[in-house]
N, C-alpha and C positions, 0 to 999 in steps of 0.2 A: 967591551964585548957584549955584556948583557944588554946595553942600550941598543946596539946594532941588531941583536936578535929580537928585541922587543919591537923595534921599528919595522923589521921585516915581517914579524908575525902580524902586527896591526895592518900593514899594507896588504897582506894576503887576505885578511878578514874584511877589508874595506876597499874593494876594487872600484875606484872612482870612474875609470873609463867604462866599466860595465854599466854603472848607473847612468852615465851620459848616453850610452847606446840605448838603454831601456827607454829613456825619455825621448830620444830621437825616434825610436820605433813607435812610441805612443803618438807622436805627432804625425808620422806617416799613416798610421791607422786612422787618425782623425781626418787627415786629408782624403783618404779613401772614402770615409763616410760622407764628407762634404761633397765629394764628386758624385757619389751614389745618389745623394739627395738633390743636388743642384744641376749637375752637368747633363742636361736633357739631350743634347746632340752628341754626347759621348766623344767629344774632341779632346778630353783630358784637361780642360780648363773651364773656368766659370766666367761667362760674360755677364755684363751688368743686368741684362734682362733675365737671365737664368737666376741670378742672385736675387733680383727684385721679386720675381715670381715665387721663389722658394721662401723668402722672408715674409712675403705677403701671406702665403699659406700658413707659415708659422705664427704670424701675427694673429690670425683668426683662431689658430689652435690654442694659443696661450691666453686669449681674451676669455677668461673663465666665466665672467658674468654676461658675455655676449652683448655688451653695450656699445661695441664699435670703438672703444678706447682702452688703451692699456693703462693699468694702475701700477704703481710701484711694486705691489705685492704679487703681480702677475708675471713679472719679468723672470725668465730663467737666469740662473746664476752666471752661465757662461756667455751670455750675450755681450757682444762688443759693439752692437749697433747703437744701443741706447742704454743709458744708466738711469737708475731711479731718480737721481738728482735732475735729470733732463725732463722729467715728466711734470707738466704744469698741473695745478689744481684742476680737477675735473677729468684728468686723464690725457693721454696722447692718442689722437686720432690717426687714422691710416695716412692721411695726407702729410701730417707733420712727421710721422714715422718714415714716410718715403724720403723726406728731406734728410733724415738721419741715415737712411740706407745709402743714399748717394754720397754723403760725406764719409761714411764708414768704408764703403767700397773704394773710393778714391784714395783713402789713407793706406789701403793695402795694395793698390795697383801701382807698385813702385815704378814700373817702366811706362806707365800712362798709356798702355795700348788698349784699354777698355776690357781687359779680361784678367782674371786671376789665374796665374800658372803655378807650377809646383812650388817654387820658392816663396811666392806670395801667399799661397795657401798654407805653407808651413808657418809663415809669420802670423796668419790668421789663427791657425791651430795653437800656436804659442800664446797669442793674446787671450784666446778663450781659456786656455789652461791657467794662465796667470790670474784671470778674473775669478775662476773657480777657487783657486788656492787662496786668494785674498779674502774670500768670504769666511766669516767666523764659523 
């Protein structure tokens, strides 16, 4: 009897479905932010050109020393486009970064229609969150 009460009390204190809902809500908010930054034609999805243009703007924004190449210490934690290990000595220029963008985009475009829609953007948001959580 005591064990049953203890389990019930712990279950009440640790509502796992609520935690899952909070995480899902965070991903939806992230998708809304992605759409606000990238979806220039307001169609509710992100085409490759929109993605490329937004990431190119971001490339220039994170290139702290403005040398036209990204260094490992310039990468934002959440980026799924490129990882520090992908950056050669001397940095990663915009042309090589563009190759990574195309590969990254294709990896999230599950239905291969040339745009990232809601579920694909959720997958992108989850990947970004996982990258941030993996950082020490």
